[in-house]
N, C-alpha and C positions, 0 to 999 in steps of 0.2 A: 371381733365378735363379742368379746367381754364387755366392751364399752357400750355396744348396742343393747345387750341384755341388762346392763346396769342402768342405762337410761330409762328403759321401759319398766324395770322393777321399781325405780324411784317414782315414776309416774303413777304406778298402781298402788303402792303401799307407803311410800315415804319411810321415815324412821320410826319403827315400832317403839313403844315405851320400854325402857330397860335395855335396849340394844347396846352392845358394847362398842360405842362409837369411838373411832380413833381420835377425834377432836378432844374428847375428855382426857385421853392419855397425853395428848399434846399439851393441853392446858395444865395438867399436873406437872409435866416436865418443865414448862415455862415458869410456873410458880416456884418450883423447887430451885431451879437455876437462878431465878431472879433473887430469891432469898439468899442463896450462897454468894452470889456476886456482890450483893449490896453489903455484905459483911466485909468483903475485901476492898471494894472501891470506896475511897474516902474523898476524892476530889472529883470535880466535874469531868476532867479529862479521863480519869480512871473509869468513871461511869460510862462515858462514851465508848471507851475501848471494851469494857465489859459487855456493853450492848451489842457490839459486833460479834463477840464470842457467843453470847446468848443466841443471837439470830442464826449464826452459822451452825452451832451445835444442834438446835432444834430442827432446822430445815434439813441438814445433812442426815441427822438421825432418822427423820421421817422418810427421806428418800431411800436410804440404804436399808432400813429395816423392811420397808415395803418390797424392795428388790429381793432381798435374801429370803424373806419369809415365803414369797411366791416361788422363788427358785427351789427352795428346799421341799416345799409341798409338791411341786410338780415332779421333782425327782422321785418322790414316794409314789405319787399317782397323778398323772397328767390331767385327768378330769377333775380331781379334787383341787388341783392348782388353778385350773380355769375358773372353777366356782368361787374360790377364794379371791382370785383376781377380780371377778365381777362384783363380789360383795364389797371389796375395798373401794372400788371406783364408785359404787352405789352410795357409799357413805359420804362421798364428797359432793353429791348432788342434792339440791334442795327445792326442786320444783313443787313437789307435792306438799312439803312442809310450809313453804311460803304461802301457798294457797290456803292451807288449813289455818295458819296463823292469822291471815287476813279475815277469814270467815268467822273465826272465834271472836273477833271484834265486831264484825258485821252483824252477826245474829242477835246479840243483846242490844245493839244500837237500833236494830230494826224494831225491837220490842220496847224501845224507849228506856231501856235499863242502862242509863249512862254510867252508873257506878260500876257495873260489871264490865262494861265496855272499856272503861279506864283501866280496870284491873287486867283485862286481857291484853290491852295495848302495852301495859308496863312490862310484859314478858318479852316484847320484841323491839322495844326502843330504850334508849338510855336517858331520854329526857324525863322530867317530872310529869306525871300524868294525873295527879290527884285533883287538880282544879281545871282540867281541860274541858272546853265546851264541845258541843256537837261537831262543828266544822273542823276544829283543831284535832279531834280524834280521827276524823276521816282523813285529814291531811297527813297525820302521823302514819296511818296505815299505807296510804298511797306512796309516801316518801320511802318508807321501809321496803315495800315490795319493789318499787322502781329501782332503788339503789342496789338491792341485793340480787337483781336479775343478773348483773355482771359477775359478782364474786361468789354467788351461790349456785349459778347455773352455767352461764356462758364461759366463765373463766375455768372452772373445773373440767368442762367438756373440752375446751380448747387444749388444755395441757394433757388431758387423758388421751386424746387422739394423737397428740404429738409424741408423748413419751410414756404412755401407759400409766399403770398404777403408781409407780415410784414418783413420777413427775406430778401427777395429780395430788398425791399426798404431800409432796414438797410445797406445792402451791397452797394447799389447805393449811399447812403449817405456817406459811407466811401470813395468810389471812388471819389465823388465830393469834399469831404474834402481834399483828397490827391491832387487833381488837382488844388485846390485853395490855400491851405496853406502848403502843404507837401513838400516845397522846402528847400534845404539845403543851403540857402543863409542867409545873415545877418538879413534880415527882418523876415524870417519865421523859422529859425533854431530852435528856442525854442517854439514858439507858435504853430508851425506845427509838432512838434516832435511826439506827441501822434497820430495824424492823419496819419502820414507816417508809423508809426509802426503798427497801426491797419490795414492799407491797405496791408502791407506786410504779416501780419498774415492771413487775409481773402483770399488773392490771392495765398497763398502757394500751396494749392491743385489744384485750377483751372488752374494755370499757367502750372503746370506739366502735368495735364490731357490734356491741350491744345496742348502742345508740342508733346505728343504721338499721339493725334488725327490728328495733321497735318501730321505726318509720315504716319498714316493709310490712310489719304485722298490722300497723294502723291502716295501711292500704287494704290489706286482705280482709280486715274486720270492719271496714267502712267507717273508721274514725277519721279525724282530720289529719291525714298523712302529710299534706302540704305544710300545714302549720307545725306539725311535729318536726319536720325537717328544718323549718325556719327557726323554731325555738331551740332546737338542738344546736344549730350553728351559732345562734346568738348567745345562748346561756350556758353552754356546756362547760365553760371554764370559769364560771362565777364562784365556785367553791374554792376554798384554799387548797384542797386536794386536786391534782390535775385530772383525776378520773371519776370522782364520786358523783358529779352532776350530770354526766351524760345520760344515764337512764332516767333520772328525774326530769331533766329538761325535755327529753323526747316524749315522755308520758304526759307531762304538763301541756305540751303543745298538742298532742293527739286528742286530749280531753278538753282542751280550751279552758283549763283551770290554772290557778296560781298556786305554786308550792313555795316553801320557804317562809321566812318571817320569824316572829318571836317565839323562842323556846326557853324553858327554864331547866337548868341542870344543877341538881343539889341546891336548889333555891336561888341560883344566880341566873339572871337573864342573859340570853345570847341571841343576837339578831342574825339570822341566816339570810343569805342573798335571796331575792325573789326570783323565781323561775316561772316563765309563762306570763301571759297577759291577763288571765283571770276574766275572760269574757263570760264564763259561766261560774256561778257560785258552787262551792263544793257541796255535793249531795251524796246520799248513801249509795246511789247507783254507781258512783265513780269508783267505789271499792271493787265492785264486781267487774267493772270495765277494766280496771287495772289488772285484775287477776286474769281476765281473758287475754289481755295483751301479753302478760307474762307467759302464759301457756303457749301462745302462738310464737313468741320470741324464742322460747325454749325449743320448740319443734323446728323452727327455721334454723336455729343455731346447730342443732343436731344434724339436719339435712346438709347444711353448708359444710360442716367439718367432715361428715361422712363422705360427701362427694369429693372434697379435696383429697382426703386420705386415699380414696379409691383411685382417683386419677393419678396421684403421685406414686402410689405403691402397687397398684393393680389389685388391691384388696385390703380388707381390714385384718 
């Protein structure tokens, strides 16, 4: 029942400004531990070992703290415990926030305020946005929303239904670790190795479920679901990560657009694999189309996991 309430609460309000989000605490813990471990680890091998400890401590702490906090509060008052349970799962979901983030770029772009659109996009992507043109801004929004359907919605729902709040928080901790230290550059190649691998493992099933749910959503919303499935099969493994291209490929196929291409990160060019055939040029409407697909995919994922949980256990 807590997962159901959390899902619909996220749909209605998302994360209010100033909300004490657990991810912020996870981020502080990661930064603190990284700083401490870097003072100790002097060789590449030591950095790799430190990375395993960093990953294990953050994920285990997130799981066990979620478990015991809820347990203690429920011992005090079972209803307060259920409310806290719901609120913690709610913080792991991002359906509403993904839509809001996309529309914050859409609205100024619709008014031809490209400077403001670039600024809004910079809050949700890691690429350089200062010199992006109209179509590249649209592409950035679509790619961000499509990629985050898995780790921002389907993944947390999947683990929340399987293991409740503790497992959902552990999954969120893994995602936060990957976003902070899971880079394959000189600074993080070793200390972030374990975090990147764990994120790959935990997202293996959610990413593939997401791709198929996007195809189903495309069918229900009357987008090109056949092409969505075709491009999903063809392009889903083009990214270096085994999981990150599933959502983007399925959305690119559904909208008949092309994603990927040249991006700049800290002034350095990086060519991303092309996803989709690009039968249609990227237009402003494709941002709204992607948001619609995201909402439908979110709902189908919720129904799917709810149904399986009900069948397997006889109730939530």
